[in-house]
ZADRENGU-263177 format. One line per 5 residues: for each residue x, z, y of N, C-alpha, C, O. Coordinates in steps of 0.001 Angstrom, whole numbers. Atoms other than C-alpha are relative to their C-alpha. Last residue first. Layout:
BEGIN
X,Z,Y,X,Z,Y,X,Z,Y,X,Z,Y ~ ...
end
This chain:
BEGIN
-1443,-264,44,115931,79928,94447,825,-1277,201,2055,-1225,191 ~ -536,-116,-1358,112373,79394,95618,1511,133,37,2117,112,1108 ~ 126,1273,-720,111182,78053,92274,655,52,1371,1153,-960,1863 ~ -997,922,535,112541,81139,90515,-46,-1330,726,999,-1918,1003 ~ -1314,-502,-389,110553,83456,92788,1109,-925,-490,2056,-1210,244
-217,389,-1401,107462,81306,92333,1360,470,505,2016,-227,1280 ~ -311,1429,-7,107683,81723,88558,341,-458,1413,1306,-1196,1615 ~ -1337,119,576,107822,85510,88999,454,-1461,-41,1600,-1769,289 ~ -954,-480,-1005,104846,85413,91364,1428,-116,-523,2329,-503,221 ~ -140,1083,-974,102957,83276,88852,942,401,1120,1679,-441,1632
-783,1071,602,103619,85847,86138,223,-1152,979,1313,-1722,1036 ~ -1383,-459,188,102443,88762,88265,875,-1148,-517,1967,-1386,-1 ~ -578,-36,-1346,99323,86856,89332,1459,434,-63,2315,-137,612 ~ -253,1389,-387,98551,86037,85708,643,-68,1378,1533,-884,1614 ~ -1237,399,676,98952,89726,84872,360,-1449,312,1537,-1790,426
-1105,-468,-837,96328,90538,87518,1339,-337,-628,2326,-528,82 ~ -208,-1449,152,93959,88343,85560,1122,427,946,1836,-410,1499 ~ -1286,-526,463,92889,84871,86687,-40,1519,-179,-882,2201,404 ~ 251,-889,1125,89282,83697,86898,1250,671,-525,1245,1211,-1631 ~ 787,-1121,-511,89769,82267,90383,-411,963,-1111,-878,2069,-839
1411,148,339,92539,80187,88817,-762,1190,574,-248,2309,580 ~ 517,-720,1155,95760,80566,90711,-1403,-476,-339,-2093,-1055,500 ~ 1437,-194,72,97654,78272,93083,-374,707,-1297,232,473,-2342 ~ 673,250,1273,101327,78405,93914,-1457,417,21,-1857,1360,704 ~ 1291,-630,-261,103038,78005,97270,-871,-329,-1207,-1378,-1444,-1336
1026,-308,1005,106726,77265,96790,-1253,677,568,-1176,1670,1291 ~ -242,-1389,388,108712,75541,99563,-1160,420,-889,-2244,-153,-787 ~ -1313,-333,-552,109057,71865,100556,386,1449,-282,1563,1801,-205 ~ 0,-580,-1334,106149,71110,98239,1421,327,459,2329,487,-357 ~ 45,1057,-1001,106378,68712,95275,-24,497,1427,141,-293,2356
-1303,575,-339,105502,71258,92629,-182,-1120,1020,-1285,-1626,1227 ~ 46,1054,-1004,102608,73594,91838,1417,-450,342,2322,369,501 ~ -1108,-279,-901,102771,75542,88578,81,-1173,971,317,-2310,562 ~ -813,1103,-506,99452,75410,86764,1060,480,986,829,1390,1782 ~ 231,924,-1090,100498,77439,84983,-1453,-1,413,-2220,843,-51
-322,-682,-1251,101819,79110,81852,-152,-1003,1129,570,-1999,1178 ~ -189,812,-1201,100145,77848,78680,286,886,1205,-453,1832,1476 ~ 352,-782,-1176,100618,79681,75380,327,-828,1231,1458,-1287,1394 ~ -993,-199,-1053,100587,77377,72382,-531,932,1082,-1741,1105,1234 ~ -427,-1390,-95,98358,77819,69335,1052,277,1047,1703,1321,1004
-1413,-143,352,98178,74113,68525,530,1409,108,1637,1689,-351 ~ -192,367,1402,94393,74044,68436,1435,234,-450,1685,680,-1569 ~ 1094,-511,824,93570,75908,71623,149,-321,-1481,-176,505,-2333 ~ 234,-1446,-118,96777,75588,73634,-986,500,-1049,-728,1497,-1723 ~ -1230,-673,422,97938,72139,72554,-177,1510,-2,359,2207,-863
-113,196,1450,94363,70865,72809,1227,740,-537,1157,1419,-1562 ~ 982,-894,612,94076,72433,76271,-44,-167,-1521,-277,806,-2240 ~ -510,-1377,-7,97338,70870,77414,-983,957,-669,-577,1935,-1297 ~ -1179,-219,834,96302,67430,76237,475,1436,-12,794,1979,-1070 ~ 419,-45,1404,92792,67457,77679,1182,356,-892,1053,1157,-1817
815,-1195,156,94117,68353,81129,-474,164,-1438,-450,1266,-1986 ~ -806,-1207,-130,96904,65806,80927,-790,1263,-241,-339,2153,-963 ~ -876,-149,1162,94808,62949,79559,773,1311,62,900,2006,-946 ~ 824,-135,1199,92058,63351,82144,877,302,-1208,657,1278,-1925 ~ 417,-1396,132,94583,63983,84912,-891,230,-1213,-847,1299,-1822
1061,-404,-923,96294,60643,84510,-447,1418,-332,-38,2005,-1334 ~ 299,1068,-958,99311,58922,82937,-1110,331,975,-1211,-300,2027 ~ 1224,691,383,100630,62113,81317,-381,-1033,1059,-92,-836,2239 ~ 735,364,-1210,104236,63145,81842,-1183,-866,-398,-1021,-1969,-918 ~ 968,1057,309,105740,64981,78876,-850,-257,1243,-1560,630,1719
870,141,-1168,108890,67058,79303,-891,-1217,-243,-403,-2308,-538 ~ 502,-1354,-259,110676,68278,76147,-829,56,1286,-1376,1103,1634 ~ 559,-379,-1302,111345,64840,74685,-399,1475,44,-896,2034,-934 ~ -760,-1151,-504,113644,64390,71689,-614,586,1272,-49,1509,1860 ~ -232,-957,1072,111794,61904,69468,703,1266,441,898,2179,-362
972,74,1096,112139,59196,72102,384,944,-1133,1522,940,-1602 ~ 1048,-1010,-161,114353,60383,74970,-932,38,-1202,-1368,1115,-1610 ~ -665,-1307,55,117679,58565,74468,-1003,1144,82,-640,2308,-84 ~ 330,-990,-1023,115731,55400,73643,754,1302,-219,857,1794,-1343 ~ -1082,-24,-996,117361,52580,71659,-221,1059,1075,581,1175,2002
-1308,-370,569,115273,53118,68505,1128,101,1030,2116,793,783 ~ -877,196,-1164,111931,53178,70346,1428,358,-393,1976,1345,99 ~ 724,669,-1079,109139,52877,67750,867,-288,1228,580,-1218,1982 ~ 618,1254,430,111168,53579,64634,-614,-758,1172,-460,-1974,1285 ~ -1074,905,436,113591,56214,65950,-543,-1345,-456,173,-2346,-421
-724,519,-1153,110747,57857,67863,1073,-996,-383,1269,-1994,310 ~ 839,1053,-574,108693,58182,64704,679,-630,1207,610,-1843,1405 ~ 164,1046,997,111326,60091,62722,-868,-1141,500,-699,-2280,65 ~ -1183,860,179,112410,62031,65796,-217,-1154,-965,241,-2268,-715 ~ -477,-79,1385,108901,63332,66604,1153,-962,-253,986,-2173,-108
-219,-1330,567,107960,64192,70182,761,11,-1314,1611,874,-1532 ~ -777,-846,-903,108171,61020,72274,429,1298,-654,1516,1807,-381 ~ -1327,603,-138,107096,58683,69479,897,829,909,2113,866,721 ~ -737,-251,1240,104226,61017,68642,1401,-585,57,2343,-1,-478 ~ -391,-1402,136,103103,61103,72280,811,252,-1268,1810,971,-1231
1107,-771,551,103177,57351,72746,478,1422,-277,1674,1666,-438 ~ -89,-530,1354,106007,56133,74927,-1310,672,-395,-1927,1376,405 ~ 1140,-793,393,106279,53975,78060,122,406,-1466,632,-351,-2293 ~ 1378,333,310,108743,55209,78730,-182,-1502,54,765,-2201,414 ~ 250,1267,683,112014,56950,79500,-1487,-166,-298,-2235,809,-376
1427,310,-71,113456,59620,81777,-213,-1339,-695,501,-2303,-420 ~ 369,809,1161,116858,61230,81279,-1525,-144,-23,-2251,762,-433 ~ 937,-576,960,117797,62411,84767,-257,-950,-1160,-177,-2169,-1010 ~ -697,-1030,774,120943,61427,86668,-894,624,-1065,-408,1287,-1982 ~ -736,599,1129,119332,58168,87792,733,1019,-868,1128,710,-1992
-850,-1071,530,116825,60130,89906,774,-521,-1211,462,-158,-2345 ~ 40,-1180,-859,114796,57853,92186,1013,1051,-427,1631,1709,410 ~ -734,343,-1220,115844,54670,90359,50,1170,973,1020,1325,1716 ~ -1419,142,337,114824,56161,87019,833,-325,1236,1953,164,1382 ~ -548,-1347,223,111516,57326,88485,1493,-58,-314,2269,761,179
-145,-646,-1309,110800,53842,89849,626,1377,-150,1512,1748,621 ~ -1110,658,-697,111475,52217,86479,252,644,1359,1400,830,1761 ~ -1252,-408,654,109258,54738,84721,1202,-597,713,2199,88,942 ~ -311,-1348,-469,106466,54166,87246,1305,506,-601,2083,1188,66 ~ -496,104,-1372,106579,50435,86523,378,1370,559,1383,1503,1256
-1297,692,51,106280,50988,82772,614,-66,1401,1796,226,1584 ~ -965,-977,518,103505,53552,83308,1392,-612,-63,2377,48,267 ~ -221,-991,-1054,101561,51102,85507,1040,1026,-431,1894,1411,367 ~ -946,589,-951,102077,48407,82889,283,953,1153,1403,1009,1660 ~ -1341,-165,581,100415,50646,80309,1056,-567,939,2160,-32,1035
-330,-1423,-26,97358,50968,82558,1367,268,-626,2097,1147,-169 ~ -392,-389,-1355,97255,47223,83298,367,1476,86,1187,1855,923 ~ 1208,-273,-774,97287,46527,79575,446,441,1383,1575,900,1553 ~ -119,494,-1362,99800,45306,77006,-1335,181,713,-2358,-360,293 ~ 1293,419,-539,100181,47231,73767,211,-411,1454,1008,195,2169
849,206,1180,103288,47678,71614,-1430,-358,390,-2171,-926,-412 ~ 644,1295,61,105328,47088,74766,-876,-246,-1203,-1274,-1385,-1447 ~ -918,1121,-213,107803,49922,74452,-665,-1353,-251,-144,-2195,-982 ~ -1432,-303,49,105401,52459,72979,794,-1290,118,787,-2136,-776 ~ -907,1044,478,101752,52143,73989,1424,534,-49,1792,1409,736
549,375,1304,98836,54543,74497,875,-1048,-669,539,-1567,-1734 ~ 944,1102,-59,100961,56023,77275,-635,-173,-1373,-279,526,-2322 ~ 924,215,1102,103293,58905,78045,-994,-1127,266,-1384,-1392,1403 ~ 1148,515,-738,106306,58835,80325,-1019,-473,-1035,-830,-1503,-1683 ~ 727,1145,547,108736,60953,78316,-1180,-339,896,-1981,531,1238
1349,219,-494,111222,63261,80024,-600,-1296,-521,-35,-2377,-352 ~ 81,1348,562,114301,64800,78471,-1460,-406,150,-2327,110,-555 ~ 1249,722,254,114981,67834,80620,237,-1368,-627,1149,-2100,-244 ~ -50,1359,-528,118151,69887,80168,-1310,-731,-302,-1757,-745,-1448 ~ -391,1015,971,117377,73543,79551,-73,-1386,621,-835,-1621,1559
-1446,33,139,117365,76472,81992,489,-1003,-1024,1655,-960,-1417 ~ -387,-260,1390,113663,77037,81400,1504,41,-208,1981,583,-1205 ~ 703,-1140,571,112336,77415,84956,413,332,-1424,255,1474,-1855 ~ -79,-1198,-834,114733,75236,86939,-586,1230,-692,-46,2330,-576 ~ -1383,-490,-3,115226,72617,84240,108,1321,742,802,2235,297
-333,-437,1362,111489,72233,83678,1409,591,-38,1625,1663,-603 ~ 667,-1292,195,110841,72089,87431,323,558,-1379,578,1754,-1519 ~ -781,-1012,-727,113462,69356,87764,-628,1385,-114,83,2388,-180 ~ -1309,-149,633,111889,67203,85092,787,1129,643,1373,1966,-44 ~ 230,-742,1251,108391,67796,86435,1317,241,-734,1526,1309,-1311
239,-1409,-326,109529,66772,89937,-204,836,-1264,271,1969,-1341 ~ -1248,-577,-516,111047,63530,88652,-182,1487,290,657,2305,-87 ~ -995,-38,1078,108029,62653,86510,1290,673,457,1837,1520,-250 ~ 392,-1061,935,105497,63589,89198,1037,145,-1104,1379,1262,-1493 ~ -325,-1256,-665,107369,61414,91707,-344,1189,-892,411,2159,-958
-1459,-130,23,107227,58480,89295,439,1313,626,1328,1988,105 ~ -344,-349,1377,103507,59033,88782,1510,161,-149,1978,1039,-874 ~ 347,-1404,230,103000,59101,92556,386,441,-1403,883,1553,-1587 ~ -950,-800,-774,104872,55829,92969,-261,1490,-180,674,2279,-314 ~ -1326,45,622,102983,54162,90123,1027,847,748,1888,1472,129
-524,1357,9,99562,55298,91310,1437,45,-505,1940,1118,-837 ~ -1160,336,-820,98271,58692,90230,333,-1489,-59,203,-2126,-1105 ~ -482,1293,500,94730,58991,88869,1188,-448,855,1016,-1229,1791 ~ 882,616,1005,93388,62545,89133,548,-1285,-608,686,-1388,-1826 ~ 158,1410,-410,96293,64344,90834,-828,-758,-1035,-362,-955,-2157
137,334,-1421,96030,68168,90634,-375,-1455,269,-1392,-1712,914 ~ 901,-791,-830,95695,70015,87323,-282,-534,1393,-1209,-46,2040 ~ 1220,-373,724,97411,68542,84272,-1046,646,892,-2068,1118,392 ~ 713,-952,-826,100331,66653,85798,-1332,280,-676,-2022,-655,-1082 ~ 390,284,-1374,102605,67276,83973,-692,-1353,87,-396,-2220,-736
1014,1044,-165,103322,69000,80653,-293,-196,1491,-485,779,2216 ~ 659,75,-1298,106510,70978,79965,-955,-1183,26,-607,-2289,-389 ~ 74,1349,-525,107843,72086,76602,-808,25,1283,-1534,981,1557 ~ 741,70,-1256,109031,75467,75388,57,-1438,493,1137,-1995,692 ~ -362,1038,-965,110069,75864,71756,-866,100,1253,-2011,550,1201
-980,-474,-964,109568,79195,70019,439,-1040,1017,1052,-693,2027 ~ -1324,-9,628,107851,77944,66853,1111,409,965,2288,394,603 ~ -144,-1088,983,104421,78994,68189,1382,69,-642,1799,1141,-1079 ~ 518,330,1322,104849,76699,71209,222,1148,-985,1114,1972,-782 ~ -833,-738,959,105282,77944,74772,-607,-179,-1385,-1685,342,-1670
701,-241,1259,103733,75279,77009,966,659,-977,1915,31,-1446 ~ -989,-295,1031,104922,75356,80614,-756,384,-1258,-1572,1305,-1241 ~ 195,-1178,837,102189,73728,82654,1221,129,-904,1674,-853,-1493 ~ -383,1,1413,103041,71360,85461,-544,1259,-662,-847,2252,-1 ~ -140,-1267,718,101608,70507,88846,559,-223,-1393,544,-1335,-1921
503,71,1378,101375,67882,91572,215,1342,-683,487,2346,-23 ~ 31,-1348,573,101865,67486,95317,-640,-107,-1381,-1706,-701,-1537 ~ 1292,-590,328,102673,63857,96091,201,1441,-471,1226,1772,-1065 ~ 1059,744,-674,105393,61569,97441,-1367,614,-233,-2365,120,291 ~ 1291,-109,685,108354,63798,96675,-1058,-748,799,-1106,-657,2025
-39,686,1290,111828,62702,97768,-1283,71,-780,-1474,-698,-1723 ~ -584,1339,-29,112146,65217,100598,67,-598,-1405,503,65,-2346 ~ -1450,-49,-38,109811,68179,100017,542,-1425,33,-139,-2348,-415 ~ -702,455,1186,106176,67763,100927,1502,139,155,2030,41,1262 ~ -287,1413,174,104470,69813,103612,775,-307,-1268,1155,594,-2015
-1307,115,654,104712,73509,104394,408,-1454,-169,1554,-1818,96 ~ -1010,-873,-599,101894,73897,106942,1390,-259,-579,2346,-444,174 ~ 13,77,-1457,99397,71102,106305,1117,806,642,1641,414,1684 ~ -402,1334,-452,100320,70644,102646,64,-66,1521,990,-659,2075 ~ -1383,273,380,100255,74340,101782,479,-1337,553,1578,-1430,1101
-872,-812,-846,97072,75058,103723,1465,-305,-286,2275,-411,635 ~ 139,525,-1364,95301,72164,102032,903,775,960,1590,179,1789 ~ -875,1164,-148,96719,73209,98662,-96,-611,1390,882,-1158,1900 ~ -1398,-401,121,95197,76687,98900,929,-1191,256,1884,-1084,1026 ~ -375,-789,-1175,91833,75505,100213,1479,370,-29,2165,284,989
-26,873,-1168,91509,72769,97597,438,724,1250,1212,186,2041 ~ -1230,794,67,92475,75158,94814,125,-907,1217,1208,-1053,1784 ~ -9,1140,906,89645,77429,95916,1357,-693,4,2157,-521,924 ~ 172,1313,-623,90185,80817,97517,67,-1123,-1031,661,-970,-2099 ~ 1242,-11,-767,89653,84158,95778,-307,-1389,559,-1441,-1863,481
886,-913,724,92299,84332,93047,-1374,56,656,-2381,310,-6 ~ 971,729,810,93823,81232,94603,-885,886,-848,-1793,394,-1517 ~ 1384,-184,-435,97013,82569,96153,-918,-782,-934,-457,-1521,-1803 ~ 886,135,1161,100722,83026,95427,-1416,318,463,-1681,1411,965 ~ 1347,-529,-102,103178,82434,98280,-738,-238,-1308,-559,-1270,-1955
1039,770,682,106931,81947,98267,-1329,685,214,-1389,1838,641 ~ -614,1062,796,110194,83093,99865,-1029,-897,-676,-738,-2055,-977 ~ 267,-256,1415,108633,85087,102680,600,-1169,-769,743,-2267,-230 ~ 418,-1404,-37,109617,85296,106354,-502,466,-1363,-687,1663,-1585 ~ -959,-863,671,111574,82084,105806,-327,1475,70,509,2313,-270
-913,-600,-978,109646,80123,108439,1011,951,-639,1824,1548,66 ~ -768,1078,-623,108027,77798,105880,984,538,1040,1981,-115,1346 ~ -901,663,946,107009,80774,103744,854,-1044,707,2070,-1069,517 ~ -1066,-932,371,105553,82902,106522,1030,-686,-888,2235,-505,-710 ~ -937,-42,-1131,103654,79876,107813,1143,975,-283,2290,708,75
-792,1237,58,102099,79419,104363,1012,-44,1141,2142,-492,949 ~ -945,-113,1114,101029,83071,104376,883,-1231,-97,2093,-1119,-298 ~ -1016,-963,-416,99445,82757,107833,1062,127,-1085,2255,157,-783 ~ -870,680,-961,97669,79592,106689,1101,934,498,2244,511,670 ~ -767,1040,685,96269,81254,103586,987,-675,947,2141,-910,589
-1006,-550,919,95242,84489,105330,865,-1078,-658,2074,-896,-801 ~ 485,79,1373,93450,82780,108222,1121,392,-949,2272,2,-754 ~ 482,-1343,304,94885,83972,111540,-591,60,-1402,-721,1137,-1984 ~ -1091,-772,614,96857,80731,111495,-371,1469,-195,369,2208,-843 ~ -256,379,1396,93615,78798,112016,1066,880,-631,909,1308,-1775
1055,-540,852,92568,80637,115179,285,-273,-1481,46,580,-2336 ~ -126,-1461,-20,95875,79971,116895,-1054,650,-889,-766,1622,-1588 ~ -1137,-361,850,95790,76318,115830,161,1512,-75,464,2053,-1138 ~ 451,87,1397,92302,75950,117319,1119,405,-958,871,1067,-1966 ~ 932,-1113,233,93508,77207,120704,-478,12,-1448,-593,1073,-2062
-780,-1243,83,96514,74877,120622,-907,1188,-302,-546,2064,-1088 ~ -333,-587,-1294,94300,71892,119827,794,1288,-200,826,1851,-1294 ~ 30,-1466,-51,94312,69886,116609,409,488,1379,1400,19,1939 ~ 1022,-506,-898,93498,66192,117085,-84,1512,100,-993,2034,745 ~ 1280,42,708,95319,64755,114067,-1137,577,853,-2273,703,395
358,1413,90,98307,63969,116305,-1305,-200,-760,-1937,-1252,-659 ~ 611,427,-1264,98313,67680,117143,-382,-1473,-7,-1341,-1863,658 ~ 1332,587,165,98815,68629,113471,-611,-543,1297,-1759,-987,1279 ~ 144,799,1218,102491,69464,113014,-1296,-792,-12,-1355,-1880,-584 ~ -927,1132,-79,103038,70567,116619,-69,-888,-1234,178,-2091,-1147
459,927,-1033,99910,72740,116498,895,-1234,54,394,-2357,106 ~ 1117,753,555,100969,74309,113195,-516,-1027,1000,-835,-2155,624 ~ -504,862,1073,104351,75308,114600,-1114,-864,-570,-940,-2068,-754 ~ -713,1100,-651,102814,76626,117815,543,-986,-1037,512,-2199,-829 ~ 1006,895,-567,100352,78704,115815,661,-1208,653,179,-2332,519
624,716,1109,103169,80212,113736,-1019,-1017,525,-1081,-2147,40 ~ -1002,948,502,105076,81113,116877,-564,-828,-1143,-344,-2037,-1208 ~ -89,1108,-952,101951,82638,118408,1022,-1038,-457,810,-2239,-289 ~ 1216,809,5,101280,84744,115308,111,-1208,930,-231,-2323,537 ~ -386,1366,383,104811,86031,114767,-1161,-980,172,-995,-2182,-36
-655,599,-1162,104193,89296,116675,483,-1425,-298,1069,-2079,564 ~ -1369,479,165,101725,90185,113941,559,-603,1286,-133,-1333,1996 ~ -894,-813,-828,98664,92269,114781,1433,-508,7,2301,100,635 ~ 571,-121,-1340,95973,89847,113553,918,765,951,833,595,2168 ~ -223,1204,-805,98143,88905,110568,-486,127,1440,144,-401,2356
1296,385,-541,98165,92506,109289,210,-1219,896,787,-1090,1975 ~ -27,611,-1324,101287,92867,107178,-1427,-373,391,-2143,-1012,-380 ~ 1331,369,-462,101702,95184,104190,114,-519,1430,690,138,2297 ~ 152,199,-1432,104958,95523,102273,-1429,-423,326,-2062,-1149,-442 ~ 1001,1023,-300,104959,96972,98762,-154,-90,1510,-546,883,2154
-628,1307,235,108233,98835,98193,-973,-1163,205,-562,-2319,302 ~ -497,503,-1287,106665,101909,99819,693,-1355,-151,997,-2014,843 ~ -1235,-612,-475,104775,102417,96575,401,-601,1340,-184,-1584,1795 ~ -857,983,-659,101150,101457,96042,1230,713,550,1115,1584,1412 ~ -970,-612,-906,99416,103688,93505,911,-1084,564,1627,-1754,-179
-1267,718,-57,96317,102126,92003,899,692,1005,485,985,2127 ~ -1075,-787,625,93424,104393,91024,1313,-773,-108,2024,-666,-1107 ~ -228,574,1336,90717,101809,91845,1195,633,-704,1711,89,-1680 ~ 1274,80,716,89265,103625,94864,179,-466,-1445,-617,-125,-2319 ~ 392,-1359,379,92784,104538,96013,-1281,2,-824,-1396,745,-1798
-921,-454,1043,93916,100905,95981,-401,1384,-503,-401,1633,-1709 ~ 378,708,1222,90815,99858,97898,895,418,-1157,429,578,-2285 ~ 1288,-545,438,91485,102553,100511,-448,-655,-1296,-929,25,-2202 ~ -257,-1298,631,95164,101586,100721,-1307,641,-501,-1319,1317,-1529 ~ -720,218,1255,94237,97953,101360,230,1316,-729,9,1404,-1937
941,586,957,91624,98833,103977,653,-174,-1362,49,126,-2392 ~ 980,-1033,339,93952,101170,105870,-980,-506,-1049,-1360,238,-1953 ~ -590,-985,911,96805,98667,105734,-1026,1036,-443,-1045,1434,-1608 ~ -82,-1301,-666,94706,95899,107281,486,1043,-1010,-66,1165,-2103 ~ 1265,-657,-300,95480,92575,105638,223,1313,723,1356,1671,1045
500,263,-1348,98232,90535,104030,-1353,678,186,-2243,567,-657 ~ 1452,142,-72,100075,91946,101019,-410,-219,1450,104,436,2356 ~ 524,-197,-1349,103813,91334,100673,-1500,-257,-37,-1934,-1367,-347 ~ 1290,604,-346,105378,91763,97240,-404,342,1429,-147,1442,1919 ~ 616,-822,-1029,109117,92426,96871,-1312,-653,398,-1302,-1698,1048
-164,557,-1334,110111,90880,93567,-509,1035,994,-1009,2090,605 ~ 23,1453,221,110341,91659,89847,191,-737,1317,865,-1766,1359 ~ -1123,668,-650,111472,95230,90506,47,-1501,-190,1118,-2103,-114 ~ -889,557,1022,109108,96768,87975,1129,-842,577,1888,-1460,-169 ~ -442,-1074,896,107327,99083,90419,999,-500,-1038,1861,258,-1484
-906,-911,-696,107165,96355,93073,569,1051,-945,1772,1310,-933 ~ -1180,754,-412,105714,93654,90849,1030,916,663,2227,825,392 ~ -817,248,1197,103331,96130,89203,1300,-721,379,2373,-364,-107 ~ -548,-1274,468,101993,97429,92533,933,-210,-1186,2011,382,-1243 ~ -1037,-408,-956,101589,93896,93884,662,1297,-436,1885,1427,-371
-1187,820,253,99736,92844,90737,1146,397,925,2299,476,502 ~ -585,-476,1263,97311,95764,91106,1274,-783,-339,2263,-207,-792 ~ -606,-1299,-271,96724,94870,94755,670,542,-1259,1783,1066,-1198 ~ -1198,217,-816,96162,91212,93962,725,1318,254,1953,1383,206 ~ -1024,591,882,93760,92065,91140,1304,-234,748,2385,-50,189
-766,-1067,638,91884,94406,93501,1064,-552,-948,2073,109,-1193 ~ 266,46,1438,90802,91464,95636,902,1003,-703,2119,979,-521 ~ 1319,-555,220,90690,92098,99381,-422,5,-1458,-1473,548,-1800 ~ -80,-1441,282,94448,91597,99481,-1363,651,-177,-1435,1809,-589 ~ 1399,-359,280,94177,87822,99167,-138,1480,-364,-529,1829,-1478
874,-119,-1172,97430,86901,100949,-1391,561,-262,-2052,1001,678 ~ 1277,44,714,100007,87673,98262,-1100,191,1048,-1396,1324,1427 ~ 1179,-414,-748,103379,86954,99868,-1253,-263,-824,-1448,-1347,-1373 ~ 1138,853,339,106418,86880,97593,-1238,515,722,-1624,1671,552 ~ 1198,-527,-648,109768,88240,98832,-1148,-976,-246,-1071,-2138,152
780,871,-871,112652,87494,96485,-1207,725,578,-1686,1712,20 ~ 474,-798,-1134,115152,89997,95084,-763,-852,1023,-487,-800,2221 ~ -51,841,-1201,116839,87389,92839,-453,725,1264,-116,305,2370 ~ -1359,-54,-557,117748,89672,89915,98,-749,1333,1132,-693,1998 ~ -318,-1345,-483,114093,90414,89097,1390,99,624,1636,990,1437
484,-200,-1365,113184,86742,88880,486,1321,581,759,1419,1778 ~ -817,829,-889,115396,86219,85836,-424,160,1452,413,136,2354 ~ -1346,-573,-58,113750,89153,84064,892,-778,961,1622,-187,1757 ~ 70,-1250,-765,110256,87965,84903,1385,612,179,1744,1067,1265 ~ 244,370,-1396,111097,84434,83743,-77,1250,872,488,1279,1966
-1249,538,-553,112627,85755,80536,-161,-343,1473,721,-61,2285 ~ -895,-1157,-155,109553,87879,79834,1339,-436,591,1914,260,1427 ~ 410,-681,-1222,107402,84797,80531,822,1263,230,1065,1640,1376 ~ -343,743,-1205,109363,82772,78008,-350,783,1251,465,879,2169 ~ 865,1124,-311,109072,85427,75308,461,-688,1280,1250,-138,2049
617,-131,-1315,111998,87602,74223,-832,-1246,300,-365,-2368,103
end
């Protein structure tokens, strides 16, 4: 069974409610139908029921009664959601009238559903930009305790059956030491949550244990120390070069006292350049399958999609989101 099949199966026993706000896109409707028909979760589409059903009919999609449809404009939760947003943002100059208009937006309404427990998670980004999705998530849901930044991971399913985690490959361009530490801790916990295996987390660098001295390697060293203090129960070590983190025979030479070197299954890149390049090399040359980006660091799950995603990608991200919400 593949990783994504396992994730779908594990999600199906949780009976989570996942809101899909971009109902004007047929990919969202098709994904909602599949999620409901296969019992992966209860999908919630936002929009006018007549419009959604018309689009479904035009594209030969059958929506069962298991797919919930909510029109934000008619919701009796609208004023409560607006009041919540106003209280969160009034110090930034937001007025009550403006808050009411904002929560009518599909992304903000969906985020309010999640933070109020009216949905367990949100999946968006097929239509809206990453910036729009994350802005709504941060303004409404906010960061979870202990996280200093919203970041992401990719689950990389290797041809030999192993699953490793890469972070951050999609969100934070140049994290400072505190942000990098937060990314390491969150990536470790996301790996454990989604794969069910113990994380061994390598803080990657061009240096292994002082083999090179530079302000960028020192940042990784400092971030490693912060991450260890944040989560002493986790196995996090660095700075390590990728080969020293991955390969036992090299790890034992370059970092013989490390419990992570040569055994890592979570790899934290020092910046977005390295992370994005690294996951694409692993995918395109290494033959791995990438699942993500999976957003982490929020108080509740709100995941972002590529605007070029398939309906299957939406299904998979909804399943991941269900596990994250558990």
